[in-house]
C-alpha positions as a printed Julia matrix, in Angstrom:
118×3 Matrix{Float64}:
 180.54  -123.89  234.04
 178.0   -121.08  234.15
 177.65  -118.88  231.06
 178.68  -115.27  231.58
 176.26  -112.32  231.22
 178.66  -109.39  231.43
 181.7   -108.15  229.59
 185.14  -108.33  231.19
 186.34  -104.77  231.97
 190.03  -104.88  231.17
 190.73  -101.2   231.77
 188.82   -97.99  232.43
 189.72   -94.36  232.47
 187.77   -91.16  233.09
 188.67   -87.84  231.6
 186.58   -84.67  231.45
 183.39   -86.57  232.34
 183.88   -89.22  229.67
 184.51   -92.83  230.66
 186.52   -95.07  228.32
 186.24   -98.76  229.15
 188.2   -101.5   227.44
 185.96  -104.57  227.28
 186.49  -108.18  226.36
 183.45  -110.01  225.0
 183.61  -113.46  226.69
 183.11  -116.33  224.28
 180.92  -118.15  226.84
 178.27  -115.37  227.05
 174.76  -116.72  227.52
 173.56  -114.38  224.74
 175.49  -116.23  222.05
 173.44  -119.43  222.51
 171.05  -119.4   219.57
 172.12  -115.96  218.33
 173.34  -117.44  215.92
 174.66  -121.01  216.28
 176.94  -120.96  213.19
 178.16  -117.35  213.65
 177.49  -115.96  217.17
 176.73  -112.25  217.39
 176.23  -110.02  220.44
 172.63  -108.7   220.23
 172.14  -104.95  220.03
 169.76  -105.08  223.01
 172.64  -106.48  225.12
 175.0   -103.73  223.95
 172.44  -101.1   225.08
 171.84  -102.91  228.41
 175.58  -103.03  229.08
 175.96   -99.32  228.31
 173.14   -98.51  230.71
 174.5   -100.79  233.45
 178.1    -99.59  233.17
 176.93   -95.97  233.07
 174.8    -96.49  236.17
 177.89   -97.66  238.08
 179.89   -94.6   237.01
 177.32   -91.78  236.76
 174.55   -93.0   239.07
 172.06   -93.02  236.21
 169.09   -95.47  236.0
 169.65   -98.87  234.38
 166.57   -98.42  232.17
 165.85   -95.58  229.76
 162.63   -94.17  228.26
 163.96   -93.18  224.85
 166.61   -94.41  222.44
 167.92   -92.02  219.75
 170.27   -92.27  216.79
 171.03   -95.96  217.35
 173.55   -97.27  214.85
 174.75  -100.84  214.63
 177.58  -100.74  212.09
 179.61  -103.91  212.74
 178.99  -107.17  214.52
 180.47  -107.85  217.93
 181.56  -111.47  218.23
 182.91  -113.81  220.89
 186.44  -112.82  222.0
 186.3   -109.31  220.56
 187.99  -106.51  222.46
 186.3   -103.15  222.15
 186.32   -99.71  223.79
 183.04   -98.42  225.19
 182.88   -94.67  225.65
 180.22   -93.24  227.96
 179.31   -89.57  228.34
 176.35   -88.31  230.36
 174.83   -84.94  229.53
 173.32   -83.94  232.86
 171.43   -80.95  231.43
 169.61   -83.08  228.87
 169.57   -86.32  230.88
 171.08   -88.24  227.95
 173.74   -90.9   227.86
 175.92   -91.02  224.78
 177.58   -94.39  224.15
 179.84   -95.8   221.46
 181.52   -99.15  221.02
 184.73   -98.81  218.97
 188.09  -100.41  218.31
 190.57   -97.9   216.93
 188.92   -96.29  213.94
 186.31   -99.06  213.62
 182.83   -98.18  214.89
 180.63  -101.05  216.08
 177.59   -99.29  217.56
 176.52   -96.01  219.11
 173.53   -94.01  220.22
 171.86   -91.76  222.8
 169.73   -92.98  225.65
 167.4    -90.65  227.52
 165.38   -90.81  230.75
 162.88   -88.2   229.72
 161.02   -87.78  226.42
 161.09   -84.01  226.95
 164.88   -83.86  226.99
């Protein structure tokens, strides 16, 4: 069996330019191998990459950014977790706002920009 690289999108809704995606973190993700063997954790870099990739599919934005702002990693995402990813793209500032949450629990959030002048 091949290890997964992407979350499972269970549901998604768009309202007023904001996408809300319900994600399942597959236990067999390749990123869990060695990060960490006794207590696997989804790396922050993967959370950012997923936000960029999922936004690119919905907003047509690039999959790489030039600037990361206000990154906060508040709780660990683990194998089997279900979480909501909200994505909002500010077209005037060329910034993507993302947040991983479950109810009132915040996991991570930040802003990603394609121009340092924005």
